[in-house]
N, C-alpha and C positions, 0 to 999 in steps of 0.2 A: 384135418376135418378126420372126427371119428366116422369108423366103418357105418354106427346106427344112420348117422346124419346123411352121411353120401347114399345109403340105400334108399331113406327117406326122399333125398333129391330127385333119386334116379327113378324111383317110383312115381313121384310128381311128374315127371318128363315124359314116363312113359304113358301115364295116364292121360296126358294132356296131345301128347301126339298120336295115341290110339282115339281119343274124341275127336280130333279135327280129321283123321282118317275118315269116321265114321262120318263126318257131317260132309265131306270133300264127295264120297262117292253117293249120298243122298241127293248133294245138288247137283252132281254130274248125272245121274240116270232119271232126275227129275226134272230139271229147270235147265242148267245149263248147255248142256250138249248130251240130249239123251238120246239112244239108237232110233226113237221113233217120237214123233210130234206130241206132246201132252203128257211124255214119261214113257218108261218101260219097266217091265216087270224086273228088269236086273237090279233095280234098287232093294231088291231083297239079299242082294249080296253082301250086306251091311248085317244080316243077321248073326252070322257066327261071330264078328265083333262086337257085338251088342250082347252076346254072350258071354264074352272072356271079359268085357269093361269090369263087371263088378270086383272080380277077382284080381284083375290089374291094380285096380283101385287099393285093394284093401293087402295088396303085396304078397298074395298067395304064392309061394315059388311054383308050385306044381304048374298054375296057370300061367306063369312066366315062360315056364319050359315049353307048355303046348302052344303059348301063341309064337313063340319063335320060329315053329314049323308053320302054321298059320298064314304068319303074314308072309311067307313068300309064296301062296298064291296070288295075296295081293300086288308084289314086286312083279310078279310074273304076267299079271295082267297088266300092270301098266306099261312093261318092257314090251308087249305083243302091241297093245292099241296105240302106244306111242310110235310104233313103228308103223302098224298098217293105218291106222285113222288120219286124218288131218284138220287141220286147223284146231278149233277151239278144244276137240274131243284129245289131241297130240298133246297139247300143252298141259290139258289138265291130267294126261296120262303120265308127265315129266314130275308134275306135283304128287300124284300118287305112287311114283316111284321113291321120290324124296322121303316122304312121310312114312313110307313103309322101312327104308333102310335105318330113318333115323330112328323110328321104334324099334326095329331090331336090335341097333347098338344099345339104346338107352334099357332096352330089357336085358340084353347080355352084362349090360354093366351093373344092374340092379341085382342081378343072382351072383355076381362075383363080389360085390360089396356086401351082399346077405350073408355069401359063403366066410368073408372074413370077418364078421359079428357073429355069427355062432360058431 
């Protein structure tokens, strides 16, 4: 597989994973297991993810570099809430951990494939 094709596939995977994380975080805080009945303002945590989504979808390497640092905050939130929350919220936290780690891996793979291409 050529480096350009690999970079494109990793970009698609990263975009899909980031979109899934955005949807998960919104559903978590608004419907599935909000901190308060009826939803919480914690749903605003998706704004940084929405901010980087266009750059990830376009394959901007600077956005990928920034996103690898940003996604660690979502990983940490998943670890903390998975440890401290119970029930549905803890299960959703495990999915958040998995999505954030998968996105991190896809972002790193995209950057490596792009470096081989260029």
